[in-house]
Backbone atoms as SQL, in Angstrom:
CREATE TABLE atoms (id INTEGER PRIMARY KEY, chain TEXT, resi INTEGER, resn TEXT, atom TEXT, x REAL, y REAL, z REAL);
INSERT INTO atoms VALUES
  (1, 'A', 1, 'UNK', 'N', 6.583, -23.471, -27.476),
  (2, 'A', 1, 'UNK', 'CA', 7.402, -23.150, -28.159),
  (3, 'A', 1, 'UNK', 'C', 7.390, -21.739, -27.612),
  (4, 'A', 2, 'UNK', 'N', 6.060, -20.882, -27.323),
  (5, 'A', 2, 'UNK', 'CA', 5.841, -19.786, -26.641),
  (6, 'A', 2, 'UNK', 'C', 5.907, -20.145, -25.373),
  (7, 'A', 3, 'UNK', 'N', 5.512, -20.336, -24.856),
  (8, 'A', 3, 'UNK', 'CA', 5.848, -20.982, -23.170),
  (9, 'A', 3, 'UNK', 'C', 7.385, -21.021, -22.612),
  (10, 'A', 4, 'UNK', 'N', 8.572, -21.196, -23.732),
  (11, 'A', 4, 'UNK', 'CA', 10.024, -20.994, -23.548),
  (12, 'A', 4, 'UNK', 'C', 10.272, -19.683, -22.997),
  (13, 'A', 5, 'UNK', 'N', 9.718, -18.784, -23.583),
  (14, 'A', 5, 'UNK', 'CA', 9.841, -17.374, -23.557),
  (15, 'A', 5, 'UNK', 'C', 9.216, -16.230, -22.658),
  (16, 'A', 6, 'UNK', 'N', 7.922, -17.109, -22.188),
  (17, 'A', 6, 'UNK', 'CA', 7.025, -16.414, -21.335),
  (18, 'A', 6, 'UNK', 'C', 7.733, -15.878, -19.904),
  (19, 'A', 7, 'UNK', 'N', 8.849, -15.856, -19.293),
  (20, 'A', 7, 'UNK', 'CA', 9.204, -15.340, -18.148),
  (21, 'A', 7, 'UNK', 'C', 10.343, -14.265, -18.575),
  (22, 'A', 8, 'UNK', 'N', 10.911, -14.479, -20.082),
  (23, 'A', 8, 'UNK', 'CA', 12.015, -13.690, -19.816),
  (24, 'A', 8, 'UNK', 'C', 11.989, -12.279, -21.326),
  (25, 'A', 9, 'UNK', 'N', 9.910, -12.437, -21.880),
  (26, 'A', 9, 'UNK', 'CA', 10.229, -11.494, -23.065),
  (27, 'A', 9, 'UNK', 'C', 8.728, -11.947, -22.844),
  (28, 'A', 10, 'UNK', 'N', 7.830, -10.798, -23.026),
  (29, 'A', 10, 'UNK', 'CA', 6.279, -10.492, -23.620),
  (30, 'A', 10, 'UNK', 'C', 5.965, -11.589, -25.287),
  (31, 'A', 11, 'UNK', 'N', 5.585, -12.519, -25.271),
  (32, 'A', 11, 'UNK', 'CA', 5.094, -13.173, -26.503),
  (33, 'A', 11, 'UNK', 'C', 4.042, -12.494, -27.334),
  (34, 'A', 12, 'UNK', 'N', 4.826, -11.894, -28.366),
  (35, 'A', 12, 'UNK', 'CA', 3.935, -11.038, -29.204),
  (36, 'A', 12, 'UNK', 'C', 4.272, -9.610, -29.153),
  (37, 'A', 13, 'UNK', 'N', 5.454, -9.503, -29.139),
  (38, 'A', 13, 'UNK', 'CA', 6.370, -7.649, -28.988),
  (39, 'A', 13, 'UNK', 'C', 5.155, -7.055, -29.911),
  (40, 'A', 14, 'UNK', 'N', 5.119, -7.268, -31.041),
  (41, 'A', 14, 'UNK', 'CA', 4.583, -6.604, -32.560),
  (42, 'A', 14, 'UNK', 'C', 5.743, -5.908, -33.389),
  (43, 'A', 15, 'UNK', 'N', 6.732, -6.546, -33.061),
  (44, 'A', 15, 'UNK', 'CA', 7.749, -5.987, -34.003),
  (45, 'A', 15, 'UNK', 'C', 7.708, -6.743, -35.448),
  (46, 'A', 16, 'UNK', 'N', 6.926, -7.521, -35.699),
  (47, 'A', 16, 'UNK', 'CA', 6.771, -8.026, -36.627),
  (48, 'A', 16, 'UNK', 'C', 5.929, -6.942, -37.689),
  (49, 'A', 17, 'UNK', 'N', 4.907, -6.830, -37.220),
  (50, 'A', 17, 'UNK', 'CA', 3.791, -6.078, -37.771),
  (51, 'A', 17, 'UNK', 'C', 4.277, -4.319, -38.131),
  (52, 'A', 18, 'UNK', 'N', 5.435, -4.116, -36.839),
  (53, 'A', 18, 'UNK', 'CA', 6.183, -2.569, -37.416),
  (54, 'A', 18, 'UNK', 'C', 7.397, -2.497, -38.804),
  (55, 'A', 19, 'UNK', 'N', 7.847, -4.104, -38.789),
  (56, 'A', 19, 'UNK', 'CA', 8.496, -4.536, -39.962),
  (57, 'A', 19, 'UNK', 'C', 7.599, -4.634, -41.322),
  (58, 'A', 20, 'UNK', 'N', 6.605, -5.234, -40.973),
  (59, 'A', 20, 'UNK', 'CA', 5.398, -5.325, -42.201),
  (60, 'A', 20, 'UNK', 'C', 5.360, -3.828, -42.321),
  (61, 'A', 21, 'UNK', 'N', 4.918, -2.996, -41.736),
  (62, 'A', 21, 'UNK', 'CA', 4.703, -2.036, -42.227),
  (63, 'A', 21, 'UNK', 'C', 4.963, -0.930, -42.750),
  (64, 'A', 22, 'UNK', 'N', 6.294, -0.639, -42.093),
  (65, 'A', 22, 'UNK', 'CA', 7.623, 0.097, -42.972),
  (66, 'A', 22, 'UNK', 'C', 7.900, -0.592, -44.420),
  (67, 'A', 23, 'UNK', 'N', 8.189, -2.212, -44.726),
  (68, 'A', 23, 'UNK', 'CA', 7.553, -2.599, -46.131),
  (69, 'A', 23, 'UNK', 'C', 6.877, -2.417, -46.192),
  (70, 'A', 24, 'UNK', 'N', 5.800, -2.088, -46.187),
  (71, 'A', 24, 'UNK', 'CA', 4.781, -2.219, -47.235),
  (72, 'A', 24, 'UNK', 'C', 4.411, -0.606, -47.852),
  (73, 'A', 25, 'UNK', 'N', 4.380, 0.576, -46.601),
  (74, 'A', 25, 'UNK', 'CA', 4.974, 1.576, -47.088),
  (75, 'A', 25, 'UNK', 'C', 5.900, 2.304, -47.521),
  (76, 'A', 26, 'UNK', 'N', 7.251, 1.063, -47.921),
  (77, 'A', 26, 'UNK', 'CA', 8.178, 1.464, -48.895),
  (78, 'A', 26, 'UNK', 'C', 7.613, 1.292, -50.363),
  (79, 'A', 27, 'UNK', 'N', 6.973, 0.317, -50.289),
  (80, 'A', 27, 'UNK', 'CA', 6.470, 0.010, -51.403),
  (81, 'A', 27, 'UNK', 'C', 5.108, 0.153, -51.899),
  (82, 'A', 28, 'UNK', 'N', 4.865, 1.517, -51.184),
  (83, 'A', 28, 'UNK', 'CA', 4.183, 2.660, -52.051),
  (84, 'A', 28, 'UNK', 'C', 2.367, 2.188, -51.515),
  (85, 'A', 29, 'UNK', 'N', 2.361, 1.014, -50.761),
  (86, 'A', 29, 'UNK', 'CA', 1.353, -0.128, -50.170),
  (87, 'A', 29, 'UNK', 'C', 0.374, 0.393, -49.086),
  (88, 'A', 30, 'UNK', 'N', -0.229, -0.209, -48.665),
  (89, 'A', 30, 'UNK', 'CA', -1.221, 0.507, -47.685),
  (90, 'A', 30, 'UNK', 'C', -1.534, -0.648, -46.791),
  (91, 'A', 31, 'UNK', 'N', -1.462, -0.734, -45.095),
  (92, 'A', 31, 'UNK', 'CA', -2.091, -1.745, -44.579),
  (93, 'A', 31, 'UNK', 'C', -2.618, -0.946, -43.386),
  (94, 'A', 32, 'UNK', 'N', -4.032, -2.099, -43.269),
  (95, 'A', 32, 'UNK', 'CA', -5.204, -1.871, -42.582),
  (96, 'A', 32, 'UNK', 'C', -5.224, -2.860, -41.940),
  (97, 'A', 33, 'UNK', 'N', -6.193, -2.639, -40.225),
  (98, 'A', 33, 'UNK', 'CA', -6.546, -3.623, -39.639),
  (99, 'A', 33, 'UNK', 'C', -8.281, -3.633, -40.233),
  (100, 'A', 34, 'UNK', 'N', -8.658, -5.219, -39.900),
  (101, 'A', 34, 'UNK', 'CA', -10.052, -5.450, -40.731),
  (102, 'A', 34, 'UNK', 'C', -10.473, -5.779, -39.956),
  (103, 'A', 35, 'UNK', 'N', -10.486, -6.294, -38.485),
  (104, 'A', 35, 'UNK', 'CA', -11.469, -6.628, -37.471),
  (105, 'A', 35, 'UNK', 'C', -10.207, -7.569, -36.484),
  (106, 'A', 36, 'UNK', 'N', -10.568, -7.928, -35.541),
  (107, 'A', 36, 'UNK', 'CA', -10.682, -8.166, -34.079),
  (108, 'A', 36, 'UNK', 'C', -11.283, -9.742, -33.751),
  (109, 'A', 37, 'UNK', 'N', -10.621, -10.632, -33.412),
  (110, 'A', 37, 'UNK', 'CA', -11.599, -11.818, -33.113),
  (111, 'A', 37, 'UNK', 'C', -11.681, -11.620, -31.912),
  (112, 'A', 38, 'UNK', 'N', -12.906, -12.512, -31.127),
  (113, 'A', 38, 'UNK', 'CA', -12.461, -12.147, -29.397),
  (114, 'A', 38, 'UNK', 'C', -11.643, -12.749, -28.661),
  (115, 'A', 39, 'UNK', 'N', -10.847, -13.507, -29.206),
  (116, 'A', 39, 'UNK', 'CA', -9.959, -14.596, -29.133),
  (117, 'A', 39, 'UNK', 'C', -8.404, -13.717, -28.509),
  (118, 'A', 40, 'UNK', 'N', -8.493, -12.436, -29.020),
  (119, 'A', 40, 'UNK', 'CA', -7.328, -11.095, -29.468),
  (120, 'A', 40, 'UNK', 'C', -6.704, -10.969, -30.532),
  (121, 'A', 41, 'UNK', 'N', -6.973, -11.640, -31.631),
  (122, 'A', 41, 'UNK', 'CA', -6.113, -12.455, -32.712),
  (123, 'A', 41, 'UNK', 'C', -6.803, -10.801, -33.549),
  (124, 'A', 42, 'UNK', 'N', -6.140, -10.387, -34.705),
  (125, 'A', 42, 'UNK', 'CA', -6.413, -9.265, -35.223),
  (126, 'A', 42, 'UNK', 'C', -6.583, -9.641, -36.990),
  (127, 'A', 43, 'UNK', 'N', -7.130, -9.321, -37.870),
  (128, 'A', 43, 'UNK', 'CA', -6.957, -9.588, -39.253),
  (129, 'A', 43, 'UNK', 'C', -6.505, -8.652, -40.350),
  (130, 'A', 44, 'UNK', 'N', -5.757, -8.468, -40.927),
  (131, 'A', 44, 'UNK', 'CA', -5.180, -7.454, -41.860),
  (132, 'A', 44, 'UNK', 'C', -4.803, -7.550, -42.992),
  (133, 'A', 45, 'UNK', 'N', -4.828, -6.257, -43.532),
  (134, 'A', 45, 'UNK', 'CA', -5.212, -6.544, -44.836),
  (135, 'A', 45, 'UNK', 'C', -3.946, -5.372, -45.441),
  (136, 'A', 46, 'UNK', 'N', -3.561, -5.962, -46.920),
  (137, 'A', 46, 'UNK', 'CA', -2.423, -5.199, -47.422),
  (138, 'A', 46, 'UNK', 'C', -2.481, -4.942, -48.427),
  (139, 'A', 47, 'UNK', 'N', -2.463, -3.327, -49.152),
  (140, 'A', 47, 'UNK', 'CA', -3.091, -3.283, -50.756),
  (141, 'A', 47, 'UNK', 'C', -1.411, -2.970, -51.413),
  (142, 'A', 48, 'UNK', 'N', -1.427, -3.109, -52.307),
  (143, 'A', 48, 'UNK', 'CA', 0.270, -3.026, -52.821),
  (144, 'A', 48, 'UNK', 'C', -0.479, -2.185, -54.326),
  (145, 'A', 49, 'UNK', 'N', 0.399, -1.227, -54.743),
  (146, 'A', 49, 'UNK', 'CA', 0.077, -1.222, -56.261),
  (147, 'A', 49, 'UNK', 'C', 0.770, -2.045, -57.204),
  (148, 'A', 50, 'UNK', 'N', 0.056, -1.939, -58.634),
  (149, 'A', 50, 'UNK', 'CA', 0.247, -3.066, -59.574),
  (150, 'A', 50, 'UNK', 'C', 1.460, -2.681, -60.119),
  (151, 'A', 51, 'UNK', 'N', 2.037, -3.271, -60.631),
  (152, 'A', 51, 'UNK', 'CA', 3.576, -3.265, -61.346),
  (153, 'A', 51, 'UNK', 'C', 2.876, -2.746, -62.567),
  (154, 'A', 52, 'UNK', 'N', 3.940, -2.496, -62.801),
  (155, 'A', 52, 'UNK', 'CA', 3.803, -1.260, -64.420),
  (156, 'A', 52, 'UNK', 'C', 4.258, -3.006, -65.849),
  (157, 'A', 53, 'UNK', 'N', 3.280, -2.681, -66.833),
  (158, 'A', 53, 'UNK', 'CA', 3.563, -3.170, -67.763),
  (159, 'A', 53, 'UNK', 'C', 4.599, -3.304, -68.337),
  (160, 'A', 54, 'UNK', 'N', 5.374, -4.571, -67.976),
  (161, 'A', 54, 'UNK', 'CA', 6.956, -4.367, -68.481),
  (162, 'A', 54, 'UNK', 'C', 7.444, -4.573, -70.529),
  (163, 'A', 55, 'UNK', 'N', 5.806, -5.006, -70.963),
  (164, 'A', 55, 'UNK', 'CA', 5.952, -4.845, -72.600),
  (165, 'A', 55, 'UNK', 'C', 5.710, -3.644, -73.123),
  (166, 'A', 56, 'UNK', 'N', 5.457, -2.631, -72.679),
  (167, 'A', 56, 'UNK', 'CA', 5.140, -1.745, -73.265),
  (168, 'A', 56, 'UNK', 'C', 6.216, -0.766, -73.674);
């Protein structure tokens, strides 16, 4: 599937990460990179606050 777009646009333009970053920030969370692999990938950690207790 990626080969289909190779000449028309770069694969992995990073738009998805930008959307996730904005969504996590709106939810008062944090996103960080945990490390990179030799193949060029990365591992991200998302932390969100706990929901308030609805029974209180």
